[in-house]
N, C-alpha and C positions, 0 to 999 in steps of 0.2 A: 495812367491816370493811380494817383495812389491809392484812390476809397476803393476802386478795384480791383488792387491788390490785397487791401486790408478787406474787404468782402467776401472775395472767394474759400481763405482760411476760415473763413467766421460757419459759411455753411457749410464746410465739411467736416467742422469741429462740432456742429451741432444738429440734432434732425431739423429737417425744413420747417416744422411747423415748428418749433420753439423760436428757429431765425425769423418767421412771419410774425410771430406774436411779439417777438421784444420790437420790431419795426414798425407793426402798427402804433405800441404804445408811444416811440418817440414819435411817430406823426402826433397825436393827437394828442 
C-alpha cells in the first residue's frame, strides 16, 4: 500500500515520539 510506503520513511526520518505525537494530533 502507498500509505505504508510513505509512513516507513517518516518513521525513519523523525524520532518515534514525534511521529506518534503528530499521529495523535491527526486523530483528535
